[in-house]
N, CA, C and O of each residue as an XYZ file, in Angstrom:
960
protein
N     101.026     83.522    105.430
C     102.166     84.195    104.788
C     103.214     84.567    105.831
O     104.407     84.358    105.614
N     102.765     85.131    106.988
C     103.686     85.454    108.057
C     104.593     86.627    107.783
O     105.579     86.801    108.498
N     104.310     87.447    106.779
C     105.114     88.626    106.486
C     104.444     89.847    107.099
O     103.267     90.108    106.849
N     105.200     90.597    107.907
C     104.617     91.769    108.558
C     105.010     93.040    107.816
O     106.106     93.149    107.264
N     104.088     93.993    107.819
C     104.313     95.275    107.153
C     103.990     96.399    108.127
O     102.887     96.460    108.670
N     104.954     97.286    108.346
C     104.743     98.497    109.126
C     104.219     99.583    108.201
O     104.810     99.862    107.158
N     103.103    100.195    108.590
C     102.512    101.277    107.799
C     102.402    102.501    108.695
O     101.592    102.521    109.622
N     103.204    103.517    108.429
C     103.132    104.712    109.257
C     101.963    105.581    108.810
O     101.593    105.596    107.636
N     101.392    106.301    109.767
C     100.246    107.144    109.459
C      99.065    106.342    108.966
O      98.467    106.674    107.942
N      98.719    105.274    109.695
C      97.707    104.338    109.183
C      96.346    104.471    109.853
O      95.534    103.549    109.783
N      96.083    105.606    110.501
C      94.791    105.766    111.157
C      93.696    106.218    110.206
O      92.513    106.122    110.532
N      94.078    106.709    109.037
C      93.068    107.236    108.110
C      93.638    107.296    106.700
O      94.817    107.018    106.484
N      92.805    107.655    105.758
C      93.222    107.918    104.393
C      93.951    106.780    103.724
O      93.550    105.621    103.836
N      95.025    107.109    103.026
C      95.793    106.122    102.269
C      96.393    105.071    103.191
O      96.426    103.890    102.845
N      96.865    105.486    104.357
C      97.459    104.529    105.284
C      96.469    103.486    105.748
O      96.785    102.297    105.775
N      95.278    103.917    106.111
C      94.230    102.989    106.556
C      93.827    102.053    105.425
O      93.705    100.845    105.629
N      93.618    102.609    104.227
C      93.242    101.781    103.082
C      94.321    100.753    102.770
O      94.019     99.614    102.415
N      95.569    101.158    102.903
C      96.685    100.239    102.651
C      96.709     99.115    103.668
O      96.926     97.956    103.315
N      96.488     99.452    104.930
C      96.468     98.425    105.980
C      95.392     97.382    105.697
O      95.640     96.182    105.817
N      94.209     97.831    105.325
C      93.110     96.900    105.053
C      93.391     96.066    103.800
O      93.111     94.867    103.773
N      93.938     96.695    102.778
C      94.205     95.988    101.521
C      95.270     94.912    101.725
O      95.118     93.785    101.253
N      96.339     95.258    102.424
C      97.399     94.277    102.660
C      96.919     93.156    103.574
O      97.296     91.999    103.388
N      96.089     93.491    104.561
C      95.540     92.447    105.432
C      94.691     91.472    104.630
O      94.734     90.265    104.869
N      93.918     91.990    103.677
C      93.109     91.118    102.812
C      93.980     90.172    101.993
O      93.531     89.108    101.568
N      95.225     90.571    101.778
C      96.148     89.743    100.999
C      97.107     88.942    101.879
O      98.118     88.431    101.397
N      96.785     88.835    103.171
C      97.484     87.906    104.044
C      98.667     88.435    104.810
O      99.344     87.668    105.494
N      98.943     89.732    104.718
C     100.074     90.287    105.456
C      99.670     90.584    106.902
O      98.550     91.026    107.159
N     100.576     90.342    107.833
C     100.407     90.835    109.196
C     100.692     92.336    109.192
O     101.582     92.801    108.480
N      99.938     93.086    109.986
C      99.985     94.541    109.907
C     100.455     95.144    111.224
O     100.004     94.752    112.300
N     101.377     96.111    111.119
C     101.794     96.925    112.256
C     101.312     98.342    111.978
O     101.851     99.037    111.117
N     100.295     98.758    112.715
C      99.703    100.080    112.540
C     100.496    101.127    113.307
O     101.182    100.808    114.279
N     100.401    102.375    112.869
C     101.110    103.465    113.547
C     100.263    104.726    113.535
O      99.589    105.034    112.553
N     100.313    105.448    114.648
C      99.812    106.813    114.690
C     100.792    107.653    115.499
O     101.748    107.124    116.068
N     100.560    108.934    115.549
C     101.564    109.819    116.135
C     101.577    109.803    117.656
O     102.643    109.922    118.261
N     100.404    109.657    118.292
C     100.439    109.778    119.757
C      99.396    108.963    120.507
O      99.571    108.726    121.702
N      98.323    108.525    119.867
C      97.240    107.886    120.606
C      96.755    106.644    119.867
O      96.013    106.746    118.890
N      97.176    105.474    120.338
C      96.794    104.240    119.642
C      95.323    103.906    119.837
O      94.800    103.023    119.157
N      94.649    104.590    120.747
C      93.232    104.289    120.981
C      92.406    104.456    119.712
O      91.463    103.702    119.470
N      92.764    105.445    118.908
C      91.978    105.674    117.701
C      92.222    104.599    116.637
O      91.514    104.541    115.632
N      93.221    103.755    116.863
C      93.478    102.660    115.929
C      92.775    101.362    116.332
O      92.825    100.378    115.595
N      92.126    101.354    117.490
C      91.579    100.103    118.001
C      90.531     99.486    117.081
O      90.529     98.274    116.866
N      89.641    100.314    116.539
C      88.615     99.785    115.638
C      89.253     99.183    114.390
O      88.843     98.120    113.925
N      90.250     99.867    113.856
C      90.941     99.349    112.674
C      91.679     98.064    113.005
O      91.661     97.117    112.218
N      92.320     98.022    114.151
C      93.017     96.809    114.576
C      92.045     95.638    114.673
O      92.353     94.536    114.219
N      90.878     95.869    115.261
C      89.879     94.803    115.391
C      89.413     94.320    114.017
O      89.242     93.120    113.801
N      89.213     95.250    113.102
C      88.790     94.876    111.750
C      89.853     94.030    111.057
O      89.530     93.062    110.369
N      91.111     94.393    111.237
C      92.200     93.637    110.614
C      92.328     92.249    111.245
O      92.517     91.258    110.540
N      92.225     92.183    112.557
C      92.306     90.883    113.232
C      91.194     89.948    112.768
O      91.391     88.735    112.700
N      90.040     90.500    112.453
C      88.917     89.670    111.999
C      89.181     89.022    110.649
O      88.473     88.097    110.251
N      90.205     89.509    109.941
C      90.554     88.947    108.639
C      91.483     87.732    108.777
O      91.849     87.110    107.780
N      91.860     87.400    110.015
C      92.674     86.214    110.258
C      94.167     86.438    110.171
O      94.932     85.483    110.036
N      94.597     87.702    110.248
C      96.024     88.012    110.270
C      96.350     88.689    111.596
O      95.450     89.100    112.328
N      97.621     88.800    111.898
C      98.043     89.461    113.124
C      98.095     90.976    112.929
O      98.317     91.470    111.824
N      97.887     91.690    114.020
C      97.946     93.148    113.955
C      98.331     93.689    115.324
O      97.839     93.217    116.349
N      99.213     94.681    115.334
C      99.551     95.387    116.563
C      99.723     96.867    116.231
O      99.782     97.246    115.061
N      99.802     97.698    117.268
C      99.854     99.135    117.067
C     101.087     99.735    117.729
O     101.569     99.235    118.746
N     101.585    100.809    117.138
C     102.705    101.575    117.689
C     102.347    103.057    117.651
O     101.632    103.511    116.757
N     102.849    103.801    118.627
C     102.657    105.253    118.628
C     104.008    105.938    118.811
O     104.721    105.685    119.782
N     104.347    106.810    117.859
C     105.543    107.643    118.003
C     105.429    108.839    117.083
O     104.714    108.810    116.080
N     106.142    109.887    117.439
C     106.211    111.106    116.646
C     107.353    110.951    115.659
O     108.509    110.835    116.065
N     107.052    110.949    114.382
C     108.099    110.709    113.377
C     109.200    111.762    113.426
O     110.292    111.532    112.906
N     108.934    112.909    114.039
C     109.949    113.962    114.145
C     110.931    113.697    115.281
O     112.030    114.250    115.297
N     110.536    112.856    116.226
C     111.339    112.608    117.418
C     112.244    111.407    117.182
O     111.834    110.262    117.377
N     113.481    111.674    116.760
C     114.390    110.616    116.318
C     114.677    109.595    117.425
O     114.681    108.389    117.176
N     114.911    110.076    118.622
C     115.229    109.164    119.729
C     114.035    108.281    120.070
O     114.188    107.083    120.309
N     112.858    108.870    120.092
C     111.655    108.101    120.401
C     111.385    107.052    119.336
O     111.069    105.905    119.652
N     111.509    107.444    118.078
C     111.285    106.504    116.975
C     112.236    105.319    117.088
O     111.813    104.168    116.989
N     113.515    105.599    117.294
C     114.519    104.534    117.382
C     114.224    103.600    118.545
O     114.316    102.381    118.406
N     113.869    104.172    119.692
C     113.603    103.355    120.877
C     112.413    102.416    120.650
O     112.485    101.227    120.961
N     111.335    102.952    120.114
C     110.113    102.151    119.952
C     110.284    101.112    118.852
O     109.883     99.962    119.028
N     110.864    101.491    117.735
C     111.023    100.527    116.641
C     112.029     99.440    117.001
O     111.817     98.272    116.676
N     113.111     99.806    117.663
C     114.100     98.801    118.060
C     113.484     97.796    119.029
O     113.714     96.593    118.904
N     112.715     98.276    119.980
C     112.042     97.389    120.932
C     111.063     96.461    120.204
O     110.984     95.271    120.508
N     110.327     97.010    119.254
C     109.324     96.203    118.545
C     109.971     95.092    117.728
O     109.500     93.955    117.743
N     111.046     95.413    117.016
C     111.652     94.354    116.190
C     112.460     93.378    117.040
O     112.634     92.221    116.658
N     112.954     93.836    118.191
C     113.614     92.893    119.102
C     112.618     91.838    119.595
O     112.965     90.670    119.769
N     111.379     92.273    119.816
C     110.362     91.373    120.347
C     109.662     90.561    119.261
O     109.228     89.437    119.513
N     109.549     91.118    118.055
C     108.720     90.494    117.027
C     109.438     90.173    115.720
O     108.866     89.526    114.842
N     110.681     90.620    115.583
C     111.399     90.394    114.340
C     111.251     91.556    113.385
O     110.337     92.371    113.512
N     112.160     91.624    112.426
C     112.153     92.716    111.460
C     110.974     92.572    110.509
O     110.558     91.463    110.173
N     110.452     93.700    110.087
C     109.333     93.716    109.147
C     109.807     93.260    107.764
O     110.965     93.448    107.393
N     108.889     92.663    107.021
C     109.166     92.372    105.613
C     108.990     93.641    104.781
O     109.764     93.911    103.862
N     107.965     94.408    105.119
C     107.680     95.616    104.359
C     107.541     96.831    105.248
O     107.114     96.725    106.397
N     107.902     97.988    104.714
C     107.762     99.258    105.409
C     107.107    100.236    104.446
O     107.609    100.460    103.345
N     105.988    100.818    104.860
C     105.294    101.819    104.050
C     105.393    103.149    104.781
O     104.802    103.328    105.846
N     106.141    104.077    104.204
C     106.360    105.389    104.812
C     105.276    106.340    104.321
O     105.434    107.024    103.309
N     104.181    106.365    105.058
C     103.005    107.107    104.627
C     102.731    108.349    105.473
O     102.085    109.281    104.994
N     103.207    108.383    106.716
C     102.896    109.502    107.608
C     103.402    110.818    107.021
O     104.533    110.905    106.544
N     102.560    111.822    107.065
C     102.967    113.119    106.541
C     101.926    114.183    106.829
O     100.783    113.883    107.174
N     102.345    115.437    106.678
C     101.435    116.563    106.883
C     101.659    117.588    105.788
O     102.691    117.588    105.117
N     100.676    118.462    105.616
C     100.796    119.607    104.716
C     100.362    120.854    105.479
O      99.366    120.832    106.200
N     101.109    121.929    105.316
C     100.745    123.234    105.870
C     100.993    124.259    104.779
O     102.074    124.839    104.677
N      99.967    124.467    103.965
C     100.118    125.275    102.757
C     100.043    126.771    103.060
O      99.296    127.223    103.928
N     100.841    127.507    102.313
C     100.853    128.961    102.425
C     101.724    129.499    101.298
O     102.746    128.889    100.983
N     101.354    130.629    100.675
C     102.271    131.238     99.710
C     103.615    131.512    100.369
O     103.671    131.870    101.546
N     104.685    131.347     99.625
C     106.026    131.418    100.207
C     106.297    132.721    100.961
O     106.882    132.673    102.043
N     105.891    133.899    100.429
C     106.164    135.129    101.188
C     105.484    135.166    102.551
O     105.956    135.842    103.466
N     104.376    134.439    102.688
C     103.631    134.437    103.949
C     103.928    133.220    104.813
O     103.384    133.083    105.909
N     104.786    132.340    104.322
C     105.032    131.092    105.043
C     105.771    131.356    106.347
O     106.773    132.071    106.375
N     105.262    130.767    107.427
C     105.901    130.870    108.727
C     107.062    129.876    108.822
O     107.049    128.829    108.174
N     108.061    130.215    109.634
C     109.176    129.296    109.853
C     108.669    127.940    110.343
O     109.174    126.899    109.924
N     107.686    127.953    111.217
C     107.159    126.705    111.775
C     106.488    125.856    110.706
O     106.527    124.628    110.784
N     105.873    126.487    109.706
C     105.227    125.733    108.628
C     106.274    125.035    107.764
O     106.073    123.903    107.325
N     107.370    125.705    107.527
C     108.470    125.070    106.792
C     109.066    123.929    107.622
O     109.212    122.809    107.134
N     109.400    124.219    108.857
C     110.074    123.234    109.707
C     109.201    122.005    109.962
O     109.686    120.878    109.860
N     107.942    122.200    110.288
C     107.064    121.081    110.611
C     106.881    120.143    109.422
O     106.909    118.922    109.576
N     106.693    120.718    108.242
C     106.462    119.891    107.052
C     107.731    119.147    106.651
O     107.673    117.969    106.300
N     108.876    119.826    106.699
C     110.129    119.154    106.321
C     110.511    118.084    107.332
O     110.934    116.997    106.939
N     110.375    118.365    108.622
C     110.788    117.377    109.613
C     109.845    116.185    109.668
O     110.289    115.051    109.854
N     108.555    116.428    109.509
C     107.603    115.310    109.530
C     107.749    114.435    108.306
O     107.826    113.212    108.428
N     107.790    115.032    107.125
C     107.781    114.269    105.883
C     109.154    113.741    105.485
O     109.292    112.561    105.162
N     110.169    114.599    105.504
C     111.481    114.197    104.998
C     112.370    113.614    106.094
O     112.970    112.556    105.905
N     112.459    114.288    107.228
C     113.227    113.704    108.331
C     112.615    112.386    108.778
O     113.322    111.485    109.228
N     111.289    112.277    108.652
C     110.629    111.031    109.010
C     111.150    109.846    108.214
O     111.245    108.739    108.745
N     111.488    110.058    106.957
C     112.078    109.005    106.126
C     113.343    108.472    106.798
O     113.523    107.261    106.925
N     114.209    109.378    107.223
C     115.463    108.981    107.881
C     115.216    108.380    109.260
O     115.763    107.332    109.602
N     114.391    109.055    110.040
C     114.186    108.631    111.424
C     113.612    107.223    111.519
O     113.984    106.461    112.411
N     112.718    106.877    110.615
C     112.087    105.560    110.656
C     113.010    104.487    110.080
O     113.145    103.405    110.651
N     113.638    104.791    108.957
C     114.433    103.748    108.301
C     115.786    103.516    108.970
O     116.327    102.413    108.881
N     116.343    104.523    109.634
C     117.686    104.371    110.195
C     117.804    103.191    111.167
O     118.745    102.408    111.037
N     116.888    103.027    112.140
C     117.025    101.879    113.045
C     116.593    100.551    112.422
O     116.817     99.491    113.007
N     115.980    100.604    111.246
C     115.457     99.385    110.632
C     116.341     98.840    109.518
O     116.263     97.658    109.181
N     117.180     99.698    108.946
C     117.824     99.301    107.702
C     118.836     98.174    107.894
O     118.893     97.274    107.057
N     119.638     98.186    108.962
C     120.592     97.097    109.151
C     119.907     95.761    109.440
O     120.301     94.754    108.852
N     118.890     95.702    110.326
C     118.148     94.438    110.478
C     117.520     93.965    109.172
O     117.459     92.765    108.903
N     117.053     94.916    108.362
C     116.470     94.546    107.071
C     117.543     93.982    106.145
O     117.318     92.979    105.468
N     118.709     94.624    106.116
C     119.820     94.131    105.301
C     120.248     92.738    105.756
O     120.536     91.869    104.933
N     120.289     92.535    107.052
C     120.693     91.232    107.585
C     119.693     90.136    107.251
O     120.058     88.964    107.160
N     118.426     90.516    107.068
C     117.414     89.524    106.687
C     117.484     89.174    105.201
O     116.934     88.166    104.760
N     118.179     90.035    104.432
C     118.423     89.828    102.996
C     117.129     89.749    102.180
O     117.065     89.047    101.171
N     116.126     90.457    102.615
C     114.904     90.589    101.813
C     114.073     91.715    102.392
O     114.191     92.043    103.572
N     113.234     92.307    101.558
C     112.341     93.329    102.079
C     111.831     94.271    101.005
O     112.333     94.321     99.883
N     110.814     95.012    101.399
C     110.178     95.982    100.511
C     109.992     97.289    101.275
O     109.449     97.300    102.380
N     110.438     98.374    100.686
C     110.206     99.706    101.237
C     109.438    100.515    100.200
O     109.837    100.596     99.038
N     108.341    101.109    100.631
C     107.540    101.970     99.756
C     107.346    103.304    100.463
O     106.810    103.353    101.570
N     107.782    104.382     99.826
C     107.653    105.724    100.395
C     106.605    106.508     99.616
O     106.540    106.427     98.389
N     105.786    107.265    100.340
C     104.774    108.102     99.700
C     105.339    109.480     99.426
O     105.681    110.221    100.348
N     105.431    109.815     98.154
C     105.755    111.175     97.751
C     104.440    111.843     97.343
O     103.418    111.643     98.000
N     104.455    112.614     96.296
C     103.264    113.331     95.849
C     103.526    113.895     94.471
O     104.674    114.084     94.067
N     102.443    114.165     93.752
C     102.600    114.885     92.488
C     103.282    116.230     92.731
O     103.956    116.757     91.846
N     103.106    116.782     93.929
C     103.757    118.063     94.248
C     105.272    117.938     94.279
O     105.976    118.921     94.050
N     105.780    116.752     94.555
C     107.217    116.531     94.535
C     107.771    116.380     93.130
O     108.980    116.477     92.922
N     106.891    116.144     92.164
C     107.296    116.011     90.766
C     107.169    117.315     90.001
O     107.997    117.619     89.142
N     106.132    118.088     90.308
C     105.831    119.270     89.512
C     105.975    120.572     90.267
O     106.090    121.628     89.645
N     105.973    120.534     91.582
C     105.840    121.761     92.357
C     104.394    122.220     92.333
O     103.642    121.882     91.419
N     104.011    122.982     93.331
C     102.628    123.442     93.405
C     102.575    124.765     94.154
O     103.255    124.937     95.166
N     101.780    125.690     93.665
C     101.642    126.992     94.318
C     101.181    126.801     95.756
O     100.282    126.008     96.036
N     101.808    127.536     96.653
C     101.424    127.475     98.051
C     101.984    126.273     98.787
O     101.677    126.062     99.960
N     102.808    125.480     98.102
C     103.341    124.258     98.709
C     104.860    124.156     98.521
O     105.375    123.075     98.238
N     105.559    125.246     98.674
C     107.019    125.181     98.540
C     107.591    124.220     99.574
O     108.496    123.445     99.263
N     107.083    124.260    100.784
C     107.563    123.357    101.840
C     107.217    121.899    101.537
O     108.074    121.019    101.627
N     105.977    121.656    101.184
C     105.511    120.293    100.910
C     106.191    119.720     99.669
O     106.600    118.559     99.655
N     106.309    120.553     98.617
C     106.963    120.100     97.391
C     108.427    119.769     97.644
O     108.945    118.788     97.110
N     109.095    120.582     98.455
C     110.499    120.318     98.780
C     110.646    118.998     99.519
O     111.535    118.205     99.210
N     109.774    118.761    100.498
C     109.852    117.525    101.278
C     109.577    116.303    100.407
O     110.280    115.297    100.502
N     108.564    116.392     99.566
C     108.188    115.240     98.755
C     109.192    114.984     97.630
O     109.402    113.836     97.240
N     109.809    116.038     97.110
C     110.882    115.853     96.135
C     112.094    115.217     96.803
O     112.777    114.387     96.203
N     112.355    115.608     98.044
C     113.459    114.996     98.784
C     113.260    113.513     98.996
O     114.219    112.743     98.938
N     112.034    113.104     99.241
C     111.725    111.682     99.403
C     112.036    110.917     98.119
O     112.523    109.788     98.169
N     111.756    111.525     96.981
C     112.069    110.877     95.704
C     113.568    110.646     95.576
O     114.004    109.553     95.214
N     114.355    111.674     95.870
C     115.805    111.525     95.788
C     116.338    110.489     96.763
O     117.207    109.689     96.419
N     115.813    110.509     97.978
C     116.256    109.552     98.987
C     115.905    108.123     98.580
O     116.693    107.201     98.788
N     114.729    107.949     98.005
C     114.298    106.626     97.535
C     115.256    106.089     96.486
O     115.680    104.935     96.553
N     115.592    106.923     95.526
C     116.466    106.474     94.440
C     117.855    106.097     94.963
O     118.420    105.074     94.575
N     118.394    106.936     95.849
C     119.733    106.661     96.375
C     119.747    105.405     97.236
O     120.638    104.566     97.099
N     118.762    105.273     98.125
C     118.726    104.105     99.003
C     118.528    102.818     98.210
O     119.077    101.774     98.564
N     117.750    102.893     97.147
C     117.508    101.687     96.347
C     118.804    101.132     95.779
O     118.957     99.916     95.661
N     119.739    102.007     95.427
C     121.038    101.555     94.919
C     121.868    100.890     96.022
O     122.596     99.932     95.765
N     121.755    101.398     97.232
C     122.568    100.873     98.322
C     122.158     99.474     98.759
O     123.006     98.662     99.130
N     120.850     99.191     98.716
C     120.369     97.940     99.325
C     119.913     96.897     98.312
O     119.479     95.813     98.701
N     120.003     97.203     97.024
C     119.504     96.272     96.012
C     120.194     94.909     96.086
O     119.550     93.878     95.892
N     121.484     94.898     96.362
C     122.215     93.630     96.381
C     121.782     92.734     97.539
O     122.128     91.553     97.569
N     121.035     93.279     98.482
C     120.499     92.497     99.598
C     119.052     92.075     99.348
O     118.356     91.654    100.272
N     118.607     92.189     98.109
C     117.253     91.763     97.733
C     116.184     92.610     98.419
O     115.110     92.121     98.768
N     116.503     93.883     98.602
C     115.549     94.833     99.168
C     115.203     95.854     98.092
O     116.095     96.478     97.516
N     113.927     96.026     97.821
C     113.498     97.026     96.847
C     113.012     98.271     97.574
O     112.430     98.191     98.656
N     113.262     99.419     96.961
C     112.836    100.703     97.521
C     112.176    101.491     96.397
O     112.826    101.858     95.418
N     110.900    101.742     96.545
C     110.152    102.462     95.520
C     109.328    103.575     96.132
O     109.129    103.646     97.345
N     108.858    104.437     95.254
C     108.144    105.636     95.673
C     106.834    105.741     94.892
O     106.805    105.510     93.683
N     105.769    106.084     95.579
C     104.486    106.336     94.938
C     104.200    107.831     95.024
O     104.375    108.443     96.078
N     103.763    108.411     93.921
C     103.441    109.842     93.881
C     101.957    110.010     93.554
O     101.592    110.122     92.384
N     101.105    110.029     94.571
C      99.673    110.220     94.317
C      99.371    111.629     93.832
O     100.072    112.587     94.159
N      98.312    111.725     93.047
C      97.772    113.025     92.670
C      96.682    113.431     93.641
O      96.887    113.388     94.854
N      95.529    113.823     93.130
C      94.411    114.234     93.987
C      93.639    112.980     94.394
O      92.900    112.403     93.597
N      93.821    112.579     95.625
C      93.208    111.361     96.148
C      92.118    111.754     97.144
O      92.306    112.660     97.956
N      91.005    111.081     97.077
C      89.852    111.408     97.915
C      90.099    110.969     99.362
O      89.886    109.810     99.717
N      90.551    111.912    100.183
C      90.757    111.690    101.618
C      90.317    112.968    102.332
O      89.898    113.932    101.691
N      90.415    112.969    103.663
C      90.038    114.186    104.389
C      90.987    115.338    104.091
O      90.624    116.496    104.296
N      92.198    115.048    103.609
C      93.140    116.115    103.271
C      92.743    116.867    102.006
O      93.210    117.982    101.772
N      91.873    116.254    101.179
C      91.494    116.881     99.904
C      90.018    117.242     99.861
O      89.479    117.508     98.786
N      89.361    117.255    101.006
C      87.911    117.496    100.995
C      87.565    118.917    100.555
O      86.430    119.172    100.153
N      88.517    119.841    100.622
C      88.257    121.222    100.204
C      88.856    121.553     98.837
O      88.953    122.720     98.458
N      89.253    120.521     98.109
C      89.786    120.743     96.756
C      88.690    121.344     95.869
O      87.596    120.785     95.804
N      88.948    122.456     95.191
C      87.917    123.050     94.336
C      87.614    122.180     93.112
O      88.473    121.448     92.619
N      86.399    122.281     92.649
C      85.961    121.492     91.496
C      86.821    121.784     90.268
O      87.057    120.898     89.446
N      87.283    123.017     90.145
C      88.122    123.384     88.999
C      89.402    122.558     88.951
O      89.874    122.198     87.873
N      89.962    122.260     90.118
C      91.179    121.452     90.158
C      90.905    120.033     89.671
O      91.728    119.446     88.969
N      89.776    119.493     90.035
C      89.431    118.129     89.613
C      89.185    118.085     88.103
O      89.473    117.079     87.455
N      88.660    119.158     87.556
C      88.414    119.215     86.112
C      89.711    119.188     85.310
O      89.699    118.863     84.123
N      90.839    119.530     85.954
C      92.127    119.489     85.263
C      92.670    118.071     85.118
O      93.600    117.831     84.348
N      92.091    117.139     85.857
C      92.524    115.747     85.787
C      91.923    115.111     84.533
O      90.703    115.145     84.373
N      92.731    114.530     83.636
C      92.184    113.931     82.422
C      91.077    112.906     82.678
O      90.141    112.803     81.885
N      91.170    112.152     83.765
C      90.112    111.179     84.079
C      88.904    111.817     84.750
O      87.917    111.134     85.021
N      88.967    113.112     85.019
C      87.834    113.897     85.512
C      87.286    113.436     86.858
O      86.086    113.538     87.114
N      88.157    112.933     87.706
C      87.731    112.541     89.053
C      88.952    112.473     89.961
O      90.094    112.454     89.503
N      88.675    112.437     91.261
C      89.744    112.163     92.210
C      90.011    110.665     92.240
O      89.129    109.862     91.937
N      91.222    110.300     92.603
C      91.520    108.891     92.818
C      91.028    108.454     94.186
O      90.657    109.283     95.017
N      91.027    107.161     94.412
C      90.628    106.635     95.710
C      91.857    106.111     96.457
O      92.867    105.737     95.861
N      91.730    106.102     97.771
C      92.821    105.567     98.586
C      93.067    104.103     98.268
O      94.202    103.630     98.339
N      92.020    103.391     97.921
C      92.162    101.970     97.591
C      92.995    101.785     96.327
O      93.734    100.807     96.215
N      92.889    102.709     95.376
C      93.684    102.600     94.152
C      95.178    102.773     94.449
O      96.013    102.155     93.788
N      95.517    103.596     95.425
C      96.911    103.716     95.850
C      97.325    102.461     96.606
O      98.420    101.937     96.406
N      96.439    101.985     97.477
C      96.742    100.799     98.281
C      97.012     99.577     97.410
O      97.858     98.749     97.745
N      96.303     99.465     96.309
C      96.503     98.304     95.432
C      97.899     98.320     94.818
O      98.484     97.264     94.579
N      98.433     99.510     94.564
C      99.796     99.607     94.044
C     100.812     99.232     95.123
O     101.803     98.560     94.835
N     100.570     99.663     96.363
C     101.442     99.245     97.461
C     101.468     97.728     97.551
O     102.529     97.122     97.700
N     100.296     97.122     97.461
C     100.204     95.662     97.539
C     101.020     94.997     96.432
O     101.708     94.006     96.676
N     100.946     95.535     95.231
C     101.742     94.974     94.133
C     103.235     95.111     94.409
O     103.994     94.163     94.206
N     103.657     96.286     94.873
C     105.083     96.499     95.133
C     105.595     95.621     96.266
O     106.794     95.356     96.343
N     104.711     95.168     97.144
C     105.097     94.238     98.205
C     105.241     92.806     97.696
O     105.871     91.977     98.353
N     104.676     92.515     96.561
C     104.557     91.138     96.096
C     105.846     90.630     95.453
O     106.739     91.404     95.108
N     105.916     89.313     95.305
C     107.045     88.694     94.605
C     107.076     89.119     93.141
O     108.147     89.196     92.538
N     105.905     89.395     92.566
C     105.845     89.803     91.162
C     106.588     91.107     90.903
O     106.995     91.374     89.773
N     106.771     91.928     91.950
C     107.442     93.220     91.799
C     108.909     93.154     92.208
O     109.528     94.186     92.463
N     109.462     91.963     92.271
C     110.820     91.785     92.760
C     111.908     92.424     91.909
O     113.030     92.597     92.384
N     111.606     92.780     90.662
C     112.618     93.382     89.786
C     112.354     94.875     89.580
O     112.908     95.490     88.667
N     111.511     95.448     90.427
C     111.194     96.879     90.347
C     111.784     97.568     91.563
O     111.391     97.277     92.692
N     112.721     98.475     91.346
C     113.292     99.227     92.468
C     113.800    100.578     91.982
O     114.169    100.735     90.819
N     113.813    101.551     92.891
C     114.267    102.898     92.559
C     113.309    103.674     91.687
O     113.702    104.659     91.062
N     112.051    103.248     91.631
C     111.094    103.863     90.719
C     110.130    104.799     91.448
O     109.829    104.622     92.628
N     109.660    105.799     90.704
C     108.607    106.693     91.179
C     107.383    106.433     90.305
O     107.391    106.719     89.108
N     106.344    105.894     90.910
C     105.153    105.505     90.160
C     104.016    106.459     90.523
O     103.649    106.592     91.690
N     103.475    107.110     89.515
C     102.419    108.100     89.731
C     101.042    107.451     89.700
O     100.770    106.560     88.895
N     100.182    107.922     90.598
C      98.767    107.520     90.613
C      97.990    108.832     90.607
O      97.617    109.352     91.659
N      97.752    109.362     89.400
C      97.239    110.738     89.350
C      96.184    110.985     88.275
O      95.846    112.138     88.006
N      95.656    109.924     87.654
C      94.602    110.101     86.681
C      95.037    110.836     85.423
O      94.198    111.324     84.666
N      96.354    110.917     85.196
C      96.881    111.605     84.022
C      97.150    113.080     84.262
O      97.433    113.813     83.315
N      97.068    113.531     85.502
C      97.276    114.964     85.796
C      98.693    115.402     85.470
O      98.912    116.544     85.067
N      99.664    114.499     85.642
C     101.059    114.800     85.298
C     101.543    113.730     84.348
O     101.736    112.578     84.737
N     101.739    114.118     83.091
C     102.121    113.153     82.056
C     103.560    113.419     81.609
O     104.077    112.716     80.740
């Protein structure tokens, strides 16, 4: 296939599952973590064993200059990506009256500024290639709001707005921009979710990272070429 996909935050959880799923479907994979590519080595080896290409990048999504430098160098050497999956993110939950300034700043800059920092150096090369797929990870919290997550909900809602606006700008260049809003997905970030919360899900279970990854794979495909500017929920019916 020869199409490469950059997946940010791909050392674990949804990002890791997405990397493996796309590799199984023939995409070359560009893995990313925040500071130490050593922890990606096992995943890189597993992906290479599938007969596709794989390389790793390390940058802090909050550091705009660093992101631009590393991504520009990578595409100068290897060409622009066909797909970009904006998955890197953090949560620092706290009731709003008790929320620290750093908890607000860290979550907004990592999740929302990261959207800008990563796409800004890539968007013109992508436009010039006249094809591409961008998939951004939002959250059910960006659709409904959630107690203790004013910062996270704000960031994820911002990603939805940015996705919709960008999709209008680049559609004429055959680039689609879509957003996935997962609900309660079984990852290390949700290992302390109380059973009562899971009982609120109509399907009565958490989703799997692979179920999110399969949607990313579809949105990357030619079959999804007429889908853009959409927010697609993967939440077991939790938000209807």
